[in-house]
PDB file with SEQRES, HELIX, SHEET and CRYST1 records, atoms N, CA, C and O in Angstrom:
SEQRES   1 A   35  MET LYS GLU ARG PHE ILE VAL SER ILE PHE SER ILE PHE          
SEQRES   2 A   35  GLY LEU ILE VAL THR ALA VAL THR PHE GLY TYR LEU PHE          
SEQRES   3 A   35  TYR VAL LEU MET ASN PRO GLU GLU PHE                          
HELIX    1 AA1 LYS A    2  MET A   30  1                                  29    
HELIX    2 AA2 PRO A   32  GLU A   34  5                                   3    
CRYST1    1.000    1.000    1.000  90.00  90.00  90.00 P 1           1          
ATOM      1  N   MET A   1      91.820 138.209 -26.072  1.00  0.00           N  
ATOM      2  CA  MET A   1      93.243 138.427 -25.893  1.00  0.00           C  
ATOM      3  C   MET A   1      93.718 137.925 -24.547  1.00  0.00           C  
ATOM      4  O   MET A   1      94.811 137.375 -24.415  1.00  0.00           O  
ATOM      5  N   LYS A   2      92.857 138.131 -23.534  1.00  0.00           N  
ATOM      6  CA  LYS A   2      93.241 137.732 -22.185  1.00  0.00           C  
ATOM      7  C   LYS A   2      93.275 136.160 -22.083  1.00  0.00           C  
ATOM      8  O   LYS A   2      94.168 135.599 -21.448  1.00  0.00           O  
ATOM      9  N   GLU A   3      92.305 135.488 -22.708  1.00  0.00           N  
ATOM     10  CA  GLU A   3      92.275 134.051 -22.700  1.00  0.00           C  
ATOM     11  C   GLU A   3      93.554 133.478 -23.340  1.00  0.00           C  
ATOM     12  O   GLU A   3      94.150 132.538 -22.814  1.00  0.00           O  
ATOM     13  N   ARG A   4      93.969 134.059 -24.484  1.00  0.00           N  
ATOM     14  CA  ARG A   4      95.125 133.570 -25.208  1.00  0.00           C  
ATOM     15  C   ARG A   4      96.386 133.809 -24.324  1.00  0.00           C  
ATOM     16  O   ARG A   4      97.324 133.012 -24.349  1.00  0.00           O  
ATOM     17  N   PHE A   5      96.388 134.884 -23.571  1.00  0.00           N  
ATOM     18  CA  PHE A   5      97.523 135.142 -22.677  1.00  0.00           C  
ATOM     19  C   PHE A   5      97.623 134.095 -21.582  1.00  0.00           C  
ATOM     20  O   PHE A   5      98.707 133.605 -21.265  1.00  0.00           O  
ATOM     21  N   ILE A   6      96.457 133.756 -21.002  1.00  0.00           N  
ATOM     22  CA  ILE A   6      96.412 132.733 -19.961  1.00  0.00           C  
ATOM     23  C   ILE A   6      96.810 131.406 -20.499  1.00  0.00           C  
ATOM     24  O   ILE A   6      97.558 130.682 -19.843  1.00  0.00           O  
ATOM     25  N   VAL A   7      96.344 131.048 -21.672  1.00  0.00           N  
ATOM     26  CA  VAL A   7      96.687 129.738 -22.245  1.00  0.00           C  
ATOM     27  C   VAL A   7      98.202 129.657 -22.558  1.00  0.00           C  
ATOM     28  O   VAL A   7      98.816 128.599 -22.420  1.00  0.00           O  
ATOM     29  N   SER A   8      98.789 130.801 -22.982  1.00  0.00           N  
ATOM     30  CA  SER A   8     100.251 130.752 -23.259  1.00  0.00           C  
ATOM     31  C   SER A   8     101.006 130.597 -21.951  1.00  0.00           C  
ATOM     32  O   SER A   8     102.019 129.899 -21.942  1.00  0.00           O  
ATOM     33  N   ILE A   9     100.584 131.198 -20.848  1.00  0.00           N  
ATOM     34  CA  ILE A   9     101.227 131.065 -19.570  1.00  0.00           C  
ATOM     35  C   ILE A   9     101.158 129.593 -19.094  1.00  0.00           C  
ATOM     36  O   ILE A   9     102.143 129.036 -18.608  1.00  0.00           O  
ATOM     37  N   PHE A  10      99.970 128.988 -19.248  1.00  0.00           N  
ATOM     38  CA  PHE A  10      99.808 127.586 -18.836  1.00  0.00           C  
ATOM     39  C   PHE A  10     100.667 126.659 -19.660  1.00  0.00           C  
ATOM     40  O   PHE A  10     101.252 125.710 -19.139  1.00  0.00           O  
ATOM     41  N   SER A  11     100.746 126.941 -20.981  1.00  0.00           N  
ATOM     42  CA  SER A  11     101.554 126.075 -21.867  1.00  0.00           C  
ATOM     43  C   SER A  11     103.055 126.142 -21.510  1.00  0.00           C  
ATOM     44  O   SER A  11     103.747 125.124 -21.494  1.00  0.00           O  
ATOM     45  N   ILE A  12     103.529 127.348 -21.229  1.00  0.00           N  
ATOM     46  CA  ILE A  12     104.896 127.530 -20.837  1.00  0.00           C  
ATOM     47  C   ILE A  12     105.180 126.859 -19.528  1.00  0.00           C  
ATOM     48  O   ILE A  12     106.218 126.217 -19.373  1.00  0.00           O  
ATOM     49  N   PHE A  13     104.235 126.998 -18.531  1.00  0.00           N  
ATOM     50  CA  PHE A  13     104.367 126.367 -17.240  1.00  0.00           C  
ATOM     51  C   PHE A  13     104.426 124.848 -17.397  1.00  0.00           C  
ATOM     52  O   PHE A  13     105.201 124.175 -16.719  1.00  0.00           O  
ATOM     53  N   GLY A  14     103.607 124.323 -18.289  1.00  0.00           N  
ATOM     54  CA  GLY A  14     103.577 122.861 -18.522  1.00  0.00           C  
ATOM     55  C   GLY A  14     104.893 122.389 -19.162  1.00  0.00           C  
ATOM     56  O   GLY A  14     105.393 121.315 -18.829  1.00  0.00           O  
ATOM     57  N   LEU A  15     105.446 123.182 -20.068  1.00  0.00           N  
ATOM     58  CA  LEU A  15     106.711 122.801 -20.638  1.00  0.00           C  
ATOM     59  C   LEU A  15     107.837 122.800 -19.591  1.00  0.00           C  
ATOM     60  O   LEU A  15     108.707 121.929 -19.607  1.00  0.00           O  
ATOM     61  N   ILE A  16     107.808 123.776 -18.692  1.00  0.00           N  
ATOM     62  CA  ILE A  16     108.815 123.852 -17.642  1.00  0.00           C  
ATOM     63  C   ILE A  16     108.724 122.625 -16.709  1.00  0.00           C  
ATOM     64  O   ILE A  16     109.728 121.979 -16.409  1.00  0.00           O  
ATOM     65  N   VAL A  17     107.485 122.324 -16.261  1.00  0.00           N  
ATOM     66  CA  VAL A  17     107.259 121.211 -15.413  1.00  0.00           C  
ATOM     67  C   VAL A  17     107.708 119.894 -16.082  1.00  0.00           C  
ATOM     68  O   VAL A  17     108.328 119.051 -15.434  1.00  0.00           O  
ATOM     69  N   THR A  18     107.400 119.726 -17.350  1.00  0.00           N  
ATOM     70  CA  THR A  18     107.824 118.553 -18.139  1.00  0.00           C  
ATOM     71  C   THR A  18     109.352 118.427 -18.202  1.00  0.00           C  
ATOM     72  O   THR A  18     109.906 117.344 -18.014  1.00  0.00           O  
ATOM     73  N   ALA A  19     110.004 119.530 -18.462  1.00  0.00           N  
ATOM     74  CA  ALA A  19     111.480 119.535 -18.591  1.00  0.00           C  
ATOM     75  C   ALA A  19     112.119 119.227 -17.249  1.00  0.00           C  
ATOM     76  O   ALA A  19     113.093 118.477 -17.197  1.00  0.00           O  
ATOM     77  N   VAL A  20     111.593 119.789 -16.148  1.00  0.00           N  
ATOM     78  CA  VAL A  20     112.142 119.545 -14.859  1.00  0.00           C  
ATOM     79  C   VAL A  20     111.923 118.070 -14.439  1.00  0.00           C  
ATOM     80  O   VAL A  20     112.804 117.434 -13.861  1.00  0.00           O  
ATOM     81  N   THR A  21     110.744 117.566 -14.746  1.00  0.00           N  
ATOM     82  CA  THR A  21     110.436 116.152 -14.446  1.00  0.00           C  
ATOM     83  C   THR A  21     111.360 115.241 -15.158  1.00  0.00           C  
ATOM     84  O   THR A  21     111.955 114.366 -14.529  1.00  0.00           O  
ATOM     85  N   PHE A  22     111.519 115.401 -16.472  1.00  0.00           N  
ATOM     86  CA  PHE A  22     112.425 114.529 -17.279  1.00  0.00           C  
ATOM     87  C   PHE A  22     113.842 114.688 -16.800  1.00  0.00           C  
ATOM     88  O   PHE A  22     114.570 113.698 -16.738  1.00  0.00           O  
ATOM     89  N   GLY A  23     114.288 115.927 -16.446  1.00  0.00           N  
ATOM     90  CA  GLY A  23     115.609 116.133 -16.043  1.00  0.00           C  
ATOM     91  C   GLY A  23     115.888 115.367 -14.717  1.00  0.00           C  
ATOM     92  O   GLY A  23     116.938 114.748 -14.545  1.00  0.00           O  
ATOM     93  N   TYR A  24     114.895 115.439 -13.789  1.00  0.00           N  
ATOM     94  CA  TYR A  24     115.071 114.739 -12.510  1.00  0.00           C  
ATOM     95  C   TYR A  24     115.097 113.233 -12.683  1.00  0.00           C  
ATOM     96  O   TYR A  24     115.871 112.531 -12.032  1.00  0.00           O  
ATOM     97  N   LEU A  25     114.244 112.747 -13.567  1.00  0.00           N  
ATOM     98  CA  LEU A  25     114.226 111.274 -13.841  1.00  0.00           C  
ATOM     99  C   LEU A  25     115.562 110.856 -14.466  1.00  0.00           C  
ATOM    100  O   LEU A  25     116.085 109.792 -14.139  1.00  0.00           O  
ATOM    101  N   PHE A  26     116.124 111.689 -15.371  1.00  0.00           N  
ATOM    102  CA  PHE A  26     117.365 111.377 -15.978  1.00  0.00           C  
ATOM    103  C   PHE A  26     118.482 111.363 -15.000  1.00  0.00           C  
ATOM    104  O   PHE A  26     119.386 110.531 -15.083  1.00  0.00           O  
ATOM    105  N   TYR A  27     118.432 112.330 -14.013  1.00  0.00           N  
ATOM    106  CA  TYR A  27     119.472 112.427 -12.975  1.00  0.00           C  
ATOM    107  C   TYR A  27     119.403 111.203 -12.075  1.00  0.00           C  
ATOM    108  O   TYR A  27     120.443 110.662 -11.701  1.00  0.00           O  
ATOM    109  N   VAL A  28     118.198 110.751 -11.717  1.00  0.00           N  
ATOM    110  CA  VAL A  28     118.055 109.540 -10.927  1.00  0.00           C  
ATOM    111  C   VAL A  28     118.538 108.312 -11.622  1.00  0.00           C  
ATOM    112  O   VAL A  28     119.136 107.438 -10.993  1.00  0.00           O  
ATOM    113  N   LEU A  29     118.294 108.214 -12.925  1.00  0.00           N  
ATOM    114  CA  LEU A  29     118.782 107.064 -13.676  1.00  0.00           C  
ATOM    115  C   LEU A  29     120.293 107.097 -13.813  1.00  0.00           C  
ATOM    116  O   LEU A  29     120.932 106.045 -13.849  1.00  0.00           O  
ATOM    117  N   MET A  30     120.866 108.266 -13.888  1.00  0.00           N  
ATOM    118  CA  MET A  30     122.334 108.349 -14.040  1.00  0.00           C  
ATOM    119  C   MET A  30     123.047 108.194 -12.732  1.00  0.00           C  
ATOM    120  O   MET A  30     124.236 107.874 -12.723  1.00  0.00           O  
ATOM    121  N   ASN A  31     122.347 108.416 -11.580  1.00  0.00           N  
ATOM    122  CA  ASN A  31     122.957 108.299 -10.295  1.00  0.00           C  
ATOM    123  C   ASN A  31     122.118 107.392  -9.378  1.00  0.00           C  
ATOM    124  O   ASN A  31     121.578 107.882  -8.387  1.00  0.00           O  
ATOM    125  N   PRO A  32     121.996 106.139  -9.663  1.00  0.00           N  
ATOM    126  CA  PRO A  32     121.133 105.274  -8.857  1.00  0.00           C  
ATOM    127  C   PRO A  32     121.654 104.950  -7.475  1.00  0.00           C  
ATOM    128  O   PRO A  32     120.881 104.606  -6.581  1.00  0.00           O  
ATOM    129  N   GLU A  33     122.968 105.058  -7.291  1.00  0.00           N  
ATOM    130  CA  GLU A  33     123.511 104.712  -6.021  1.00  0.00           C  
ATOM    131  C   GLU A  33     123.231 105.720  -4.909  1.00  0.00           C  
ATOM    132  O   GLU A  33     123.401 105.429  -3.725  1.00  0.00           O  
ATOM    133  N   GLU A  34     122.788 106.936  -5.326  1.00  0.00           N  
ATOM    134  CA  GLU A  34     122.447 107.971  -4.349  1.00  0.00           C  
ATOM    135  C   GLU A  34     120.986 107.832  -3.828  1.00  0.00           C  
ATOM    136  O   GLU A  34     120.620 108.476  -2.845  1.00  0.00           O  
ATOM    137  N   PHE A  35     120.176 107.009  -4.479  1.00  0.00           N  
ATOM    138  CA  PHE A  35     118.754 106.897  -4.098  1.00  0.00           C  
ATOM    139  C   PHE A  35     118.327 105.523  -3.673  1.00  0.00           C  
ATOM    140  O   PHE A  35     117.162 105.316  -3.334  1.00  0.00           O  
TER     141      PHE A  35                                                      
END                                                                             
C-alpha cells in the first residue's frame, strides 16, 4: 500500500511539472518580444 501511495505522488508530481513546463513554453511562444 505504501509503494502505491508513493507511486501516485510521483505520478501527480510528474503531471504538474509537465503542465507547468508546457504552460511556460506556450507563454514564451505567445509573447516572444519579452524574451
